[in-house]
NUTORRO-156961 format. One record per residue: residue number from 1; x, y, z negated of N, C-alpha, C in turn. Coordinates in pm, 1 decimal. Each point is the difference from the previous one (the first is absolute). Example, Ala and Ser with C-alpha at 12.3 -4.5 7.8 and 13.67 -1.06 7.14 Angstrom:
<sites>
SITE  seq    n.east   n.north      n.up   ca.east  ca.north     ca.up    c.east   c.north      c.up
SITE    1    1319.0    -569.0    -780.0     -89.0     119.0       0.0      90.0     120.0       0.0
SITE    2     -35.0     105.0      72.0      82.0     119.0      -6.0     -77.0     109.0     -73.0
</sites>
This chain:
<sites>
SITE  seq    n.east   n.north      n.up   ca.east  ca.north     ca.up    c.east   c.north      c.up
SITE    1    9613.4    6514.7   -8622.1      70.7      55.0    -135.2      96.5     107.9      34.9
SITE    2      71.4     -25.4     127.3     100.0      96.1      65.1     -49.8     118.3      26.6
SITE    3    -127.5      -4.0      41.8     -81.9     132.4      23.7     -40.9      64.5    -102.0
SITE    4     -13.2     -51.3    -117.4     -34.9      67.9    -121.1     140.9      68.9     -55.2
SITE    5     101.5     -68.2      11.2     131.1      53.7     -36.4      40.1     113.5      62.4
SITE    6     -27.1      14.7     123.3      46.5      90.0      78.1     -70.4     140.8     -26.3
SITE    7    -153.9     -36.4     -10.4     -81.3     111.9     -38.4      12.7      57.1    -118.9
SITE    8      60.6     -72.5    -113.6      40.3      59.9    -141.2     117.4      92.0      55.3
SITE    9      98.0     -60.9      69.3     119.5      66.4      26.1     -15.3     130.2      67.2
SITE   10     -82.5       6.5      96.9     -35.6     121.8      59.8     -76.2      99.9     -97.3
SITE   11     -95.5     -60.0     -79.4     -57.0     110.4     -88.8      96.1      38.5    -104.8
SITE   12     119.6     -44.4     -48.6      90.3      34.7     -73.5      67.2     106.6      61.8
SITE   13      48.9     -11.0     121.2      62.0      92.5      71.8     -68.2     131.8      64.9
SITE   14    -107.4     -17.6     -42.6    -102.6     115.5      74.3      43.9     122.0    -101.7
SITE   15      -1.7     121.5      94.8      39.0     129.1     -87.4    -133.5      46.5     -71.4
SITE   16    -110.0     -77.3      16.1    -129.4      51.6     -69.3     -27.0     -94.0    -101.1
SITE   17      83.6     -51.0     -72.0     -23.2     -94.2    -104.0     -68.4      50.7    -118.3
SITE   18     -31.7     -75.2     -95.2     -62.0      67.2    -126.8     107.0      77.2     -69.9
SITE   19     131.6     -33.7       8.3      86.6      80.3     -88.2      31.5     135.7      65.0
SITE   20       0.7       1.6     127.2      27.0     142.0      59.8    -129.9      68.7     -20.3
SITE   21    -107.2     -54.9      22.9    -111.0      66.4     -23.1     -43.7      62.9    -142.1
SITE   22      67.4     -81.2    -112.2     -15.8      36.8    -124.1      91.3     131.1     -28.2
SITE   23     110.3     -11.7      68.4     115.5     104.1     -26.3     -45.9     129.2      61.8
SITE   24     -70.4      -4.2      99.8     -77.5     107.1      64.2     -83.4      57.1     -73.5
SITE   25     -98.2     -70.7     -54.5     -93.2      34.5     -72.3      25.6      78.4    -123.1
SITE   26     106.5     -64.1     -62.1      64.7      61.6    -126.8      62.6     144.5      31.8
SITE   27      72.4      13.4     105.2      77.3     123.8      39.5    -117.9      72.7      35.5
SITE   28    -100.2     -28.6      86.6    -122.6     103.9      34.9     -45.2      55.3    -121.0
SITE   29     -32.5     -93.9    -111.7     -67.1      49.0    -124.1     106.5     104.0     -41.0
SITE   30     124.2     -43.7     -17.0     100.8     103.2     -53.8     -30.8     141.1      76.7
SITE   31      -4.6     -16.9     129.6     -26.2     126.1      93.6    -132.0      94.3     -44.8
SITE   32     -94.1     -74.4     -30.2    -104.4      61.7     -40.6      21.4      51.2    -147.3
SITE   33      82.9     -19.5     -84.1      25.9      67.5    -108.4      64.2     116.6      33.3
SITE   34     111.1     -29.8      92.2     103.8     126.4      35.0    -113.7      95.4      76.1
SITE   35     -95.9     -22.5      67.1    -101.5      79.7      71.4     -46.3      99.5    -104.6
SITE   36     -23.3     -49.9    -136.0     -54.7      91.0     -96.6     119.7      94.4     -69.0
SITE   37      92.5     -12.0      60.9     116.7      93.0     -48.3      32.1      93.3     111.7
SITE   38     -57.2     111.3     -15.2      19.0     118.0     116.2     130.6      85.3     -18.4
SITE   39      43.2      35.7     106.1      97.5      97.7      20.4     -64.6     115.9      49.4
SITE   40      -7.5     129.9     -73.9     -82.7      92.5      47.1      27.3      33.8     143.7
SITE   41     -85.1      42.2      76.0      38.3      35.0     134.1    -127.6      64.6      66.8
SITE   42      22.8      65.7     128.8    -124.4      70.5      36.1     -93.6    -118.7      65.0
SITE   43      25.4    -120.7      40.8     -78.4    -102.2      28.1     -63.3     -88.7     -79.7
SITE   44      61.7     -10.8    -116.1     -51.6     -91.5    -113.3      15.9    -139.7      11.6
SITE   45      63.1     -39.3     115.4      14.1    -162.8      24.4     179.0     -30.5     -26.8
SITE   46      61.6      70.5     -36.8     132.2     -42.8     -45.9       9.4     -53.9    -150.6
SITE   47      18.7    -125.8     -18.7      -0.6     -58.8    -110.4     129.8     -96.7     -18.4
SITE   48     -14.5     -99.0    -101.2      92.4    -101.6     -15.8     -40.8    -131.8      35.7
SITE   49     -64.6       3.4     112.3     -52.4    -119.8      55.8      84.4     -97.6      93.7
SITE   50      95.8      90.2      47.6      93.2     -93.2     109.1     108.2     -47.8     -68.9
SITE   51      47.9      17.6    -121.4     106.0     -67.2     -71.4      -2.3    -157.2      17.7
SITE   52    -133.5     -42.3     -39.4      -7.7    -143.6      18.9      19.8     -53.3     140.8
SITE   53     -64.1      69.3     106.4      20.6     -51.5     130.1     152.0      -1.5      52.8
SITE   54      63.5     107.4     -46.1     144.0       9.6      33.2      82.7    -124.7     -43.8
SITE   55     -35.4      -3.5    -162.3      57.2    -105.8     -73.6     -32.6    -153.5      82.0
SITE   56    -122.6      -7.0      27.0     -35.7    -136.8      68.2      30.0     -14.5     118.3
SITE   57      61.3      93.9      78.4      80.9       2.7     150.8     142.3     -70.4     -53.4
SITE   58      55.8      50.0     -98.0     144.2     -28.1     -24.9      -7.5    -152.7     -46.2
SITE   59     -89.4     -29.4     -94.7       0.2    -117.1     -85.6     -56.6    -110.7      79.6
SITE   60    -118.4      33.1      79.2     -99.1    -126.5      47.2       2.2      -2.4     159.1
SITE   61      67.8     106.7      61.8       3.5      -9.5     140.0     -82.5     119.1      68.3
SITE   62      35.0      59.2     101.7     -63.6     114.9      58.2    -140.5      -3.2      35.9
SITE   63     -46.9    -100.8      23.5    -154.4     -22.6      61.8     -82.1      24.9    -157.3
SITE   64      43.5     -87.3    -103.8     -65.9      25.7    -143.4       8.1     128.5     -36.5
SITE   65     116.0      81.4       5.7       9.0     150.3     -41.1     -77.6      73.5      93.4
SITE   66     -16.4     -19.8     118.1     -85.0      71.1      94.7    -161.3      -4.8     -44.9
SITE   67     -35.0    -126.4     -31.9    -132.7     -31.1     -45.3     -34.2      78.2    -118.6
SITE   68     103.5      -3.0     -93.5     -22.6      36.5    -131.7       6.6     141.4      -3.6
SITE   69      82.7      74.2      71.3      25.0     158.2      -0.5    -146.3      68.9      82.3
SITE   70     -14.2     -82.3      91.1    -123.0      53.0      89.1    -148.1       7.9     -75.8
SITE   71     -13.8    -101.5     -83.1     -94.7     -24.6    -102.6      -8.2     106.5    -116.0
SITE   72     131.0      26.6     -23.4      26.5      87.4    -105.7     -16.8     156.5      33.2
SITE   73      29.5      32.1     113.7     -34.3     147.6      47.6    -155.3     -10.6      19.7
SITE   74     -71.3     -95.3      48.1    -137.4       1.2      20.8     -67.4      14.2    -154.4
SITE   75      52.0     -72.3     -82.5     -62.0       0.6    -129.6      30.6     157.0     -68.3
SITE   76      99.2      55.9      21.4      20.1     140.1     -40.2     -95.9      96.8      55.1
SITE   77     -18.0      -1.6     141.9     -80.8      83.4      68.3    -167.0     -43.7     -26.6
SITE   78     -35.5    -135.8     -37.2    -130.2     -21.6     -52.5     -35.9      54.9    -130.3
SITE   79     103.5      32.0     -97.1     -21.4      50.5    -132.8     -31.6     142.3      16.5
SITE   80      40.1      55.3      84.9     -44.2     149.9      20.0    -111.1      20.5     124.8
SITE   81     -50.8    -109.1      54.6     -98.4       2.5      94.6      45.3      41.6     144.8
SITE   82     114.9     -47.3      43.3      51.3       5.2     121.2       7.1     142.3      42.0
SITE   83      64.2      74.2     -55.8     -17.6     168.7      53.0      45.6      18.3     140.6
SITE   84      62.2     -75.4      44.5      44.6      25.2     159.0     -83.7     -94.4      96.9
SITE   85     -90.0     -66.3     -36.4     -76.1     -73.8      62.8      37.0    -145.0       4.1
SITE   86     -60.8    -101.5      12.4      36.4    -130.9      12.0     102.7     -32.3      95.2
SITE   87     -31.0      65.4     148.2      91.9     -33.3      98.2     149.7      46.3     -26.8
SITE   88     -17.5     124.2     -47.8     128.5      66.9     -26.5      87.9     -97.9    -130.8
SITE   89     -59.0     -35.1     -82.2      53.9     -84.6    -109.9      53.0    -149.4      70.9
SITE   90     -89.1     -39.3      78.5      59.2    -129.6      68.2     116.5      31.4      76.9
SITE   91      20.1     110.5      84.9     116.8      22.9      50.0     119.0      22.5     -98.5
SITE   92     -34.4      67.6    -103.4      97.9       6.1    -114.6      51.8    -132.7     -59.4
SITE   93    -111.8    -100.7     -14.3      46.1    -127.3     -48.6      79.9     -83.7     109.0
SITE   94     -21.7      30.1     122.2      68.3     -76.2      95.4     143.1      51.3      -4.1
SITE   95      10.6     144.3     -29.8     140.1      70.8      16.6      74.5     -71.8    -130.8
SITE   96     -65.1      -6.3    -103.2      72.3     -48.0    -113.5      26.0    -155.1       0.3
SITE   97     -75.2     -69.3      84.7      52.4    -151.5       3.5     111.2      15.0      97.7
SITE   98      20.6      71.5      92.1     117.6       2.9      79.2     116.2      52.1     -57.0
SITE   99     -19.8      91.6    -110.1     112.1      35.2     -79.9      41.4    -110.6     -93.3
SITE  100     -89.1     -68.0     -47.6      57.0    -122.4     -81.7      54.2     -86.6      72.2
SITE  101     -22.0     -37.9     125.3      53.2     -92.7      96.8     176.1      65.1      22.7
SITE  102      -7.4     120.5      33.3     145.7      74.8       9.9      77.7     -29.9    -123.4
SITE  103     -81.4      47.9    -124.6      95.0      -2.0    -106.9      54.3    -155.5     -55.1
SITE  104     -75.9     -87.0      55.7      61.5    -139.4      -1.4      93.9     -22.3     100.2
SITE  105       6.1      49.5     132.8      91.8     -53.7      91.5     124.1      95.1     -37.6
SITE  106       0.0     123.0     -58.8     113.8      72.1      -0.6      79.1     -56.5    -125.5
SITE  107     -90.6     -56.9    -119.9      86.7     -57.1     -93.3      67.7    -122.8      44.3
SITE  108     -50.7     -77.9      84.5      47.6    -136.4      39.4     131.3      48.0     102.2
SITE  109      -9.8     101.5      74.7      98.7      42.6      95.7     122.3      77.0     -85.9
SITE  110     -35.7      87.9     -74.7      81.5     116.4     -30.8      20.3     -11.0    -174.8
SITE  111     -90.5     -46.7     -61.3      -6.2      -0.4    -138.2    -100.5      81.5     -85.6
SITE  112      -6.8      -8.5    -124.1    -102.4      73.7     -61.2       1.4     156.5      12.5
SITE  113     104.5      45.5     -37.4      25.1     158.0      21.8     -46.1      55.5     103.1
SITE  114      36.4     -37.9     132.9     -27.0      31.8     114.1    -161.2      -4.9      30.4
SITE  115     -56.4    -121.0     -67.5    -139.5     -35.4      21.4     -71.3     112.1     -84.1
SITE  116      42.2      34.6    -114.1     -75.3      96.7     -96.7      -1.7     136.3      77.2
SITE  117     121.0      50.1      66.8      -8.7     102.3      69.3     -92.7       9.9     131.2
SITE  118       4.9    -103.6      57.4     -97.9     -36.7     128.8    -134.1      32.9     -59.1
SITE  119     -33.4     -82.0    -106.9    -147.5     -11.1     -61.6     -31.6     125.2     -32.9
SITE  120      75.8     112.4     -39.3     -25.0     114.6     -64.0     -24.6     100.7     134.8
SITE  121      80.1     -19.2      86.2       7.1      86.7     130.5    -131.9     -28.8      95.1
SITE  122     -29.8    -143.5       1.8    -118.2     -30.9      83.5    -124.8      36.9     -68.1
SITE  123     -32.6     -49.3    -140.8    -112.6      50.2     -79.6     -28.1     134.1     -35.3
SITE  124     128.7      75.2     -14.1      -4.3     127.9     -34.3     -13.2     111.9     114.6
SITE  125     110.3      -9.5      93.8      -1.5      78.2      95.2     -76.7     -27.8     123.9
SITE  126      22.0    -111.1      54.2     -74.3     -42.0     132.3    -141.6     -32.5     -24.2
SITE  127     -56.3     -57.2    -138.7    -127.2      21.4      -7.3     -63.6     141.4      -1.2
SITE  128      80.6      80.3     -44.1     -33.0     148.5      14.0     -59.4      31.7     127.6
SITE  129     118.2     -16.8      81.6     -33.5      41.9     164.4     -82.9     -80.1      47.9
SITE  130     -30.9    -116.9     -22.5    -101.5     -79.1      51.2    -132.5      65.7     -26.5
SITE  131      -9.9     102.5     -85.6    -140.5      63.1     -23.0       0.9     130.9      86.8
SITE  132      99.8      25.2      83.1     -14.2     121.0      79.9    -106.7      34.6      69.8
SITE  133     -50.9     -96.2      67.5    -115.4      12.7      93.1    -113.3      29.0     -78.7
SITE  134     -15.9     -43.2    -124.5    -122.8       4.2     -87.7       4.7     118.9     -78.9
SITE  135     139.5      53.6     -69.9      -6.6     109.7     -89.7      77.0     126.8      52.6
SITE  136      65.2     -38.3     108.5      94.1     129.5      65.1     128.5      16.5     -86.0
SITE  137      83.1      89.6      49.5     124.8       7.4     -52.2      -5.4      41.1    -137.2
SITE  138     -84.8      83.3     -19.2     -19.3      77.0    -149.7     -20.1    -135.2     -95.7
SITE  139    -116.9     -79.6      40.3     -28.9    -101.6     -78.2     110.9    -126.1     -30.9
SITE  140      72.5       2.8     100.8     110.8    -108.8       7.3     100.7      57.5    -103.5
SITE  141      53.0     154.4      11.1      92.1      31.2    -103.2     -50.8      29.2    -130.6
SITE  142    -134.2       1.0     -20.0     -76.2      26.7    -124.1       1.2    -163.2     -70.5
SITE  143      -4.6     -89.7      65.8     -27.6    -125.9     -52.0     134.8     -79.0     -23.6
SITE  144     112.6      33.7      89.3     120.7     -69.3     -18.7      70.5      -5.9    -131.9
SITE  145       6.8     105.2     -57.5      88.1      -6.5    -159.3     -80.3     -68.4     -91.2
SITE  146    -106.7     -44.9       9.8    -105.1     -69.5     -81.8      36.3    -159.2      43.8
SITE  147     -16.0     -22.2     135.1      14.4    -128.6      42.4     137.7     -34.9     -20.3
SITE  148     123.6      73.5      20.8     121.9     -21.5     -40.1      31.2     -53.3    -145.2
SITE  149     -68.0      64.7     -80.5       4.7     -43.0    -134.0     -50.5    -105.7     -18.4
SITE  150    -127.0     -30.8      44.9    -110.2    -119.3     -20.6     107.7    -140.1      64.2
SITE  151      57.2      45.7     125.5      59.6    -104.7      56.7     112.1     -63.5    -103.7
SITE  152      93.3     128.9     -34.0     122.6     -31.9     -58.4     -48.0     -90.4    -115.1
SITE  153     -93.9      37.2     -89.6     -35.4     -57.9    -128.0     -24.7    -139.5      41.4
SITE  154     -93.0     -34.4     106.7     -54.6    -136.1      11.7     126.3     -76.9      58.6
SITE  155      81.5      30.9      83.5      99.1     -58.9      69.1     113.9     -28.1    -126.1
SITE  156      35.3      84.5     -71.0      92.6     -23.5    -111.7     -23.3     -94.3     -92.2
SITE  157    -139.7      22.3     -41.5     -53.9    -110.3     -80.4      11.2    -131.3      50.5
SITE  158     -55.6     -30.9     130.5      22.5    -133.8      49.3     119.8     -49.9      25.6
SITE  159     112.3      94.1      -3.4     146.4     -42.3      30.4      33.9     -50.3    -124.5
SITE  160     -23.2     102.0    -107.5      64.3     -46.9    -144.3     -57.6    -144.4     -46.4
SITE  161    -138.4     -11.5      30.8     -51.7    -121.6     -47.5      34.0    -125.9      92.6
SITE  162      25.7      39.7     120.8      50.9    -116.3      92.3     150.8     -44.1     -74.3
SITE  163      76.0     100.9      -3.4     147.6     -34.3     -29.3       6.2     -54.5    -168.4
SITE  164     -97.1      39.9     -74.9      -9.5     -55.1    -126.7     -35.0    -139.6     -15.4
SITE  165     -76.6     -56.6     109.3     -26.9    -137.4      -8.3      41.6    -100.1     126.1
SITE  166      69.5      79.5      69.1      41.8     -71.1     122.9     107.6    -116.7     -43.2
SITE  167     -24.6    -114.9      65.9      88.5    -108.9     -62.7     -30.5     -75.2    -116.4
SITE  168    -120.7      50.2     -51.3     -71.0     -72.5    -126.9     -99.7    -103.2      88.2
SITE  169     -59.9     -76.6    -104.7    -102.5    -102.0      50.8    -118.7      60.1      19.8
SITE  170     -15.2     128.9     -22.4    -130.3      55.9       4.6     -31.2      19.7     153.0
SITE  171      81.4      26.9      65.7     -20.3      23.5     137.3      73.7    -108.6      97.2
</sites>
């Protein structure tokens, strides 16, 4: 009997329990809806897919947010046929996962406003420069204004939603 009780306790404490997987599935589905809302840009993969991932990072933990935001980017890219190739979009998804982790970390250490600023800078500016080897400086500068607008919209929406329900029983 003791072994069974220990096993059930371990299962409840697992980060991959049914509740967490359900939350991730819901927010990945929201990312899929956001993927259909495009921000006009030269690359066509800037959309409203990352707000659910940024929100998930704040509300449910960095790893959950990282997974949601990575899938969100891949869904956005898939909707238009992976225009920059699947390996490049996997690279971008990994970046997005790192940005969600950083967003969560800055929020915990410095607060929500600094986290919003960092999220926009990472997703808008740093992500643009991360494309330098692929697109050159002209591509980076051409992409940056669109990426900054998309990042600002996604990050601000996630922060407002989080602030609105923080402390409630919903999260």
